[in-house]
C-alpha positions in Angstrom: 80.1 97.3 80.0 76.6 98.1 78.6 75.8 97.5 74.9 75.6 100.8 73.1 74.4 101.9 69.7 78.1 102.6 68.8 79.1 99.1 69.9 76.5 97.5 67.7 77.3 99.7 64.7 81.0 98.8 64.8 80.6 95.1 65.6 82.6 93.5 62.8 81.0 90.1 63.3 77.6 91.6 62.3 78.7 93.7 59.4 76.0 96.4 59.8 76.4 99.7 58.0 76.1 103.0 59.8 74.0 105.3 57.5 73.0 108.0 60.0 75.5 108.7 62.8 73.8 110.4 65.7 75.3 112.8 68.2 77.9 111.4 70.7 75.1 111.2 73.3 72.8 109.3 70.9 75.6 106.9 69.9 76.4 106.1 73.5 72.8 105.3 74.5 72.5 101.8 76.1 70.4 99.2 74.1 68.1 97.4 76.5 66.3 95.2 73.9 65.4 94.8 70.2 62.0 95.0 68.6 61.0 93.9 65.1 58.1 95.9 63.5 56.4 96.7 60.2 53.9 99.1 61.7 54.1 102.8 60.9 53.3 103.5 64.6 55.0 101.0 66.9 54.7 103.1 70.0 52.2 100.7 71.6 54.7 97.8 71.4 57.9 99.7 72.0 59.7 101.0 75.0 62.6 103.4 75.7 66.1 102.4 74.6 65.0 99.6 72.2 66.5 99.2 68.7 63.7 98.8 66.1 64.4 96.3 63.3 62.3 96.7 60.1 62.3 96.0 56.4 60.3 99.2 55.7 56.9 97.7 54.8 55.1 100.7 56.2 56.8 103.0 53.6 55.7 102.5 50.0 58.3 102.4 47.2 58.8 106.0 46.0 57.6 106.7 42.5 57.0 109.9 40.7 53.3 109.6 41.3 53.4 108.7 45.0 56.5 110.7 46.1 54.5 112.8 48.6 52.8 109.8 50.2 56.2 107.9 50.6 57.9 111.0 52.0 55.0 111.6 54.5 55.1 107.9 55.6 58.8 108.1 56.2 58.3 111.3 58.3 55.5 109.9 60.4 57.4 106.7 61.0 60.5 108.6 62.3 58.3 110.8 64.4 56.7 107.8 66.0 60.0 106.2 66.7 61.4 109.3 68.4 58.2 109.7 70.4 58.7 106.1 71.7 62.3 107.0 72.7 63.9 104.2 70.8 67.6 104.4 70.6 68.2 103.4 66.9 66.7 102.0 63.7 68.0 99.0 61.9 66.7 98.9 58.4 67.0 95.8 56.2 67.6 96.4 52.5 67.0 94.5 49.3 63.9 92.9 50.7 61.2 95.6 50.0 63.6 98.5 49.4 66.8 98.3 47.4 68.3 101.0 49.6 67.1 103.0 52.6 64.8 105.8 51.4 66.7 109.0 51.4 63.8 110.9 52.9 63.8 108.6 55.9 67.6 109.2 56.4 67.0 112.9 56.2 64.3 112.9 58.8 66.3 110.6 61.1 69.3 112.9 60.9 67.1 115.9 61.9 65.7 114.0 64.9 69.2 112.7 65.9 68.1 109.0 65.5 71.0 106.7 64.4 70.1 104.4 61.4 71.9 101.2 60.7 71.6 99.2 57.4 71.2 95.5 57.6 72.5 94.0 54.4 70.6 91.1 52.8 73.4 88.7 53.9 72.7 89.4 57.6 69.6 87.8 59.0 67.4 89.9 61.3 67.6 87.1 63.9 71.4 87.5 64.0 71.1 91.2 64.9 68.4 90.5 67.5 70.5 87.6 69.0 73.5 90.0 69.2 71.5 92.5 71.2 70.1 89.8 73.5 73.5 88.4 74.1 75.0 91.8 74.8 72.2 92.7 77.3 72.4 89.3 79.0 76.1 89.6 79.3 75.7 93.0 80.9 73.2 91.8 83.4 75.3 88.7 84.1 78.4 90.8 84.7 76.5 93.1 87.0 75.1 90.1 88.9 78.6 88.5 89.3 80.0 91.9 90.4 77.2 92.2 92.9 77.9 88.8 94.4 81.6 89.7 94.6 80.8 93.0 96.4 78.6 91.1 98.8 81.4 88.6 99.5 83.9 91.4 100.0 81.7 93.1 102.5 81.2 89.9 104.5 85.0 89.4 104.5 85.5 93.0 105.6 83.0 92.5 108.5 85.1 89.6 109.7 88.4 91.5 109.6 90.3 93.0 112.6 89.1 96.5 111.7 85.6 95.8 110.2 84.3 99.4 110.2 87.3 100.7 108.3 87.3 97.9 105.8 83.5 98.0 105.1 83.7 101.7 104.6 86.4 101.3 102.0 84.6 98.4 100.3 81.2 100.0 100.1 82.7 103.2 98.6 84.5 101.0 95.9 81.4 99.0 95.2 79.1 102.0 94.5 81.9 103.9 92.7 81.9 106.8 95.0 82.6 107.7 98.7 81.4 106.6 102.1 81.5 108.3 105.5 80.4 107.0 108.9 79.5 109.7 111.4 79.2 109.4 115.2 75.8 110.1 116.8 77.2 113.5 117.6 77.9 114.3 114.0 81.7 114.0 113.9 83.5 111.8 111.4 84.2 108.3 112.7 85.4 106.8 109.5 85.7 107.8 105.8 86.8 106.2 102.6 88.5 109.4 101.4 89.7 112.5 103.3 87.9 114.7 100.8 84.6 112.8 101.5 84.5 114.2 105.0 83.8 117.7 103.8 81.1 116.4 101.4 79.4 114.4 104.1 79.4 117.2 106.6 78.0 119.6 104.0 75.1 117.1 103.3 74.3 116.7 107.0 74.5 120.5 107.5 71.9 120.9 104.7 69.8 118.2 106.4 70.0 120.1 109.7 68.7 123.2 107.9 65.7 121.3 106.7 67.0 120.7 103.2 66.7 116.9 103.6 67.9 115.2 100.5 65.7 112.3 99.4 67.2 108.9 98.6 69.1 109.1 95.4 68.9 112.9 95.1 71.8 115.0 94.0 74.0 117.3 96.1 76.9 119.1 94.5 76.9 116.7 91.6 76.7 113.6 93.7 73.8 111.1 94.1 73.6 111.1 97.9 72.3 108.4 100.3 71.8 108.9 104.1 71.2 105.9 106.4 70.6 106.2 110.1 72.2 103.3 112.1 70.4 102.0 115.3 71.0 99.1 117.6 68.2 96.6 118.3 67.2 98.6 121.4 67.0 101.8 119.4 70.3 103.3 120.5 71.8 105.6 117.9 75.0 104.1 116.5 75.8 106.8 113.9 74.9 107.8 110.4 76.2 106.4 107.1 76.5 109.0 104.3 77.3 107.8 100.7 77.7 109.5 97.4 78.5 108.7 93.8 78.6 110.5 90.5 76.4 108.0 88.7 72.8 107.2 89.6 72.5 104.1 91.9 71.3 100.9 90.2 69.0 98.3 91.8 72.2 96.3 92.5 73.6 99.3 94.4 70.3 99.7 96.4 70.4 96.0 97.5 74.1 96.2 98.3 73.6 99.3 100.5 70.8 97.6 102.4 73.0 94.7 103.1 76.0 96.9 104.1 73.8 98.9 106.5 72.9 95.6 108.3 76.6 94.7 108.6 77.4 98.1 109.9 74.7 97.9 112.5 75.9 94.4 113.6 79.6 95.4 113.7 78.9 98.7 115.6 76.6 97.0 118.1 79.2 94.2 118.7 82.0 96.8 119.1 79.8 98.8 121.5 80.0 95.8 123.9 83.8 95.5 123.3 84.2 99.2 123.8 82.5 99.0 127.2 85.0 96.5 128.5 87.9 98.4 127.0 86.5 101.6 128.4 86.6 100.1 132.0 90.2 98.8 131.5 91.4 102.2 130.2 89.9 103.9 133.3 91.7 101.5 135.6 94.9 102.0 133.7 94.6 105.8 133.9 94.0 105.7 137.7 97.3 103.7 137.9 99.0 106.4 135.8 98.0 109.2 138.2 99.1 107.0 141.2 102.6 106.9 139.8 102.4 103.5 138.0 103.0 104.7 134.4 106.2 102.7 134.0 104.3 99.5 134.9 101.8 100.1 132.1 104.3 100.4 129.2 103.8 96.8 128.2 100.0 97.3 128.1 99.9 100.5 126.1 99.6 98.7 122.8 96.7 96.5 123.7 94.8 99.3 125.4 95.5 102.4 123.1 97.4 100.9 120.1 100.4 103.1 120.8 103.4 103.5 123.0 103.3 105.6 126.1 103.5 109.3 125.1 107.0 110.9 125.2 107.9 113.7 127.5 107.2 116.6 127.8 103.5 115.8 128.5 100.2 117.6 129.0 97.2 116.3 130.9 93.7 117.1 129.6 90.6 116.8 131.8 87.3 116.8 130.0 84.0 117.6 131.9 80.6 116.9 130.4 77.7 114.6 130.4 78.3 110.9 130.5 76.9 110.5 127.0 79.3 113.1 125.7 82.3 111.6 127.5 81.5 108.1 126.1 81.2 109.5 122.6 84.5 111.3 122.9 86.2 108.2 124.2 84.9 106.2 121.3 85.9 109.0 118.8 89.5 109.3 119.9 89.9 105.5 120.1 92.5 104.3 117.6 89.9 102.0 116.1 88.1 105.0 114.8 90.9 106.8 113.1 90.9 107.2 109.3 94.1 107.8 107.5 95.6 109.7 110.5 99.2 109.5 111.6 100.5 107.7 114.7 98.5 108.3 117.8 100.5 109.6 120.8 98.0 109.7 123.6 96.5 107.5 126.3 93.1 108.2 127.8 90.4 106.8 130.2 87.6 107.9 132.4 88.3 108.3 136.1 85.3 109.2 138.3 83.2 111.7 136.4 86.0 113.1 134.1 87.6 111.8 130.9 91.4 112.1 131.2 93.9 112.3 128.3 97.7 112.2 128.7 99.4 113.3 125.5 102.7 114.6 124.2 102.9 118.4 124.8 102.9 119.2 121.0 99.9 116.9 120.1 97.0 118.3 122.1 95.9 121.3 120.1 94.3 119.7 117.1 92.4 117.1 119.1 91.1 119.6 121.7 90.0 122.1 119.0 88.1 119.4 117.1 86.3 118.1 120.2 85.3 121.6 121.3 83.6 122.2 118.0 81.4 119.1 118.3 80.9 118.6 122.0 79.5 120.9 124.7 82.2 120.1 127.3 84.8 121.9 129.4 88.4 121.0 128.8 91.2 121.9 131.1 94.8 121.5 129.9 97.8 121.3 132.3 101.2 122.9 132.0 103.9 120.7 130.5 105.3 118.0 132.8 107.2 114.8 132.9 105.9 111.4 134.2 107.1 112.2 137.8 105.0 115.4 137.8 101.8 113.7 136.4 99.9 114.0 139.7 100.4 117.8 139.8 99.5 118.0 136.2 96.3 116.2 136.9 95.4 118.8 139.6 96.2 121.7 137.2 94.0 120.1 134.5 91.1 119.6 137.0 91.3 123.3 138.1 91.2 124.5 134.5 88.5 122.1 133.4 86.3 123.2 136.3 86.6 126.8 135.2 85.9 125.8 131.6 82.8 123.9 132.6 81.4 127.0 134.3 81.9 129.0 131.2 80.4 126.3 129.0 77.2 126.4 131.1 76.7 130.0 130.1 76.7 129.1 126.4 73.5 128.2 124.5 73.2 124.7 123.1 73.5 124.4 119.4 70.4 123.2 117.6 71.7 119.9 116.2 75.0 118.0 116.4 75.3 117.9 112.6 75.1 121.6 112.4 78.0 122.0 114.8 79.9 119.2 113.1 79.5 121.0 109.8 81.3 124.0 111.3 84.5 122.2 110.4 83.6 123.5 106.9 84.0 127.1 108.0 84.3 129.4 111.0 81.8 128.7 113.7 81.8 129.3 117.5 82.8 126.1 119.4 80.3 124.4 121.6 82.9 123.6 124.3 85.5 125.7 126.1 89.2 125.0 126.4 91.3 126.6 129.2 95.0 126.1 129.7 96.2 126.2 133.3 99.3 128.2 132.4 97.1 130.8 130.7 94.8 131.3 133.8 95.2 134.4 136.0 97.3 133.9 139.1 94.2 134.1 141.3 92.7 131.2 139.5 95.8 129.1 139.1 97.2 129.2 142.6 98.2 126.1 144.5 94.8 125.1 145.7 91.6 124.1 144.0 89.6 126.3 146.3 91.3 129.4 144.9 89.7 128.7 141.5 86.2 129.0 142.9 84.0 131.7 141.4 81.8 133.3 144.1 79.0 134.1 141.7 79.0 130.6 140.5 78.7 129.2 144.0 75.8 131.5 144.8 74.1 130.3 141.6 74.6 126.7 142.7 73.0 127.3 146.1 70.1 129.1 144.4 69.6 126.2 142.0 69.4 123.7 145.0 66.9 125.9 146.8 64.6 126.2 143.7 64.5 122.4 143.5 63.4 121.8 147.1 63.8 123.2 150.6 65.6 120.2 152.2 68.0 119.7 149.2 70.6 122.2 150.4 70.6 120.9 153.9 70.9 117.3 152.7 73.9 118.1 150.5 75.6 120.0 153.3 75.3 117.2 155.8 76.4 114.7 153.2 79.6 116.8 152.6 80.2 117.2 156.4 80.1 113.4 156.7 82.8 113.1 154.1 80.3 111.9 151.5 79.4 108.8 153.5 75.9 107.9 152.6 75.2 105.6 155.5 76.1 108.1 158.2 74.3 110.9 156.3 71.1 108.9 156.0 71.2 107.9 159.7 71.8 111.5 160.8 68.9 112.8 158.6 66.6 110.0 159.7 65.8 108.9 156.1 66.3 105.7 154.1 69.6 105.4 152.2 67.6 105.1 148.9 65.9 108.4 149.7 69.3 110.0 150.2 70.5 108.6 146.9 67.4 110.1 145.1 68.0 113.5 146.8 71.7 113.5 145.6 70.5 112.7 142.1 68.0 115.6 142.2 70.9 117.8 143.4 73.0 116.8 140.4 70.1 117.5 138.0 69.6 120.9 139.6 73.3 121.8 139.4 73.9 120.2 136.0 77.1 118.9 137.5 78.4 115.7 139.1 78.8 115.6 142.8 81.8 113.2 142.2 83.8 116.2 141.0 86.1 117.5 143.8 85.8 121.0 142.5 82.0 120.9 142.7 82.2 119.5 146.3 84.6 122.3 147.4 82.4 125.0 145.9 79.3 123.6 147.5 81.1 123.2 150.9 82.1 126.8 151.0 78.8 128.2 149.7 76.5 126.1 151.8 78.4 126.8 155.0 78.0 130.5 154.3 74.4 130.6 153.1 72.6 127.5 154.3 73.7 126.8 157.9 72.6 130.1 159.5 69.0 130.1 158.4 68.2 126.4 159.2 67.9 126.9 163.0 66.7 123.4 163.8 68.2 120.7 166.0 69.1 118.8 163.0 71.1 121.7 161.6 72.8 122.2 164.9 73.8 118.6 164.8 75.0 119.1 161.2 77.1 122.1 162.3 78.5 120.1 165.1 79.3 117.3 162.8 81.0 119.7 160.5 83.1 121.0 163.3 84.1 117.5 164.5 84.9 116.4 161.0 87.7 118.9 160.9 88.2 118.8 157.2 86.5 119.6 153.9 85.8 116.8 151.4 
């Protein structure tokens, strides 16, 4: 602990006498150094939080004839000390003054300046050595603690769950809390559950333009915000830290070191997540093909849980690839913080992220994701493992409908503003639709019955606005059962040109052409609106091909 005026006054090894006891705040001031002086104005040679040691040569001995001069000298001396912001005065007696002048004690009491008496038996050097030893011990202790904190962070970075352990260690080291946010603003890891609310409030203030500077206070906390990026500039998240006490230089250095470790661990885990992401996608494809029982032994390595217990629900999530990747990382068991057992398996199949979870466990996850991400989520009716394929179809129908509704919503200004909506009531960015809550027209036994006519017309219009040949290209591609080689040959263009046109179509639609629902909608709409006006030989061939194909994609 730091050496305070109170510590020095009650050090029995020194034997100093407390003549003026200051206020509690004055007695708890930290002593940074000692300074001997016999000048009446030592401001030039003093600095804040020093203790001044003197024998009182600047104050003449008080007699009846010079009482006014002595009193004035005592007042000026005390005024100069307080102006220099010294923390205490140590006055040696029986050298020049038999006792400490009463006028000096009175002025010191008025200015809340503690005064200690140094008896003749105590050398000044002993007092100054005690201060030096106390200050040196404090700095040495801080340095040793700093090295210990650095060592703990390195050990945490080498653990099986480095992000979790480093978050806890950093919060302990700075004496506060620490939260890691994903690039989308949701909580990835936190040292305390209560810290989540504080971090989201800080980021919400930042989103409004009230950007707290480094070390500034927010709701009583000294707050630090550090953006985390990979070497190629990819955003890895944001580190938000807070503590009740002002950060020291040791804290600043420790935070810089911790940020480097977080970046390294997140970047390393990013590569591991990519491999795990692919393995989970393959496993989910097997689940929907009826191979769930064969995956029971692999559930722990892939999802850190057992296979969900029946009854089940299937969740299909439609959105951009960036959002789906972020969601997959967020619901990964590596990212959980103080949560209970996870009862869900998940993986990306084609252009959708799929989650199979226990029927009672989907609400909280779906609601949290809809607040942060602009995605469409479809939730199937309850099922067992034998009915998982039908549940997949139900979730796909519901997600396609939810995706259409999401497209009508405006995008929120910043991710952190939407993440901060966890603090209060705010409209979600995403949309959730349950298959069993859909109208009979939309939830019949075929995906085609879920098609919205207005939506299909809007899709065709979007293709037409992009270019004249785009609608015809997409139609022929669909009639050829999405075979790119046959489509390119039929259109007389290079395969790469076809790939670029299909990419342009996806940009115009804002949807993936890998989605079966999107293909079905385009098939019906383009046959109705695009085939008739074409009127060329190529279109006749396309229509003939459509007739010979005999089936929709």
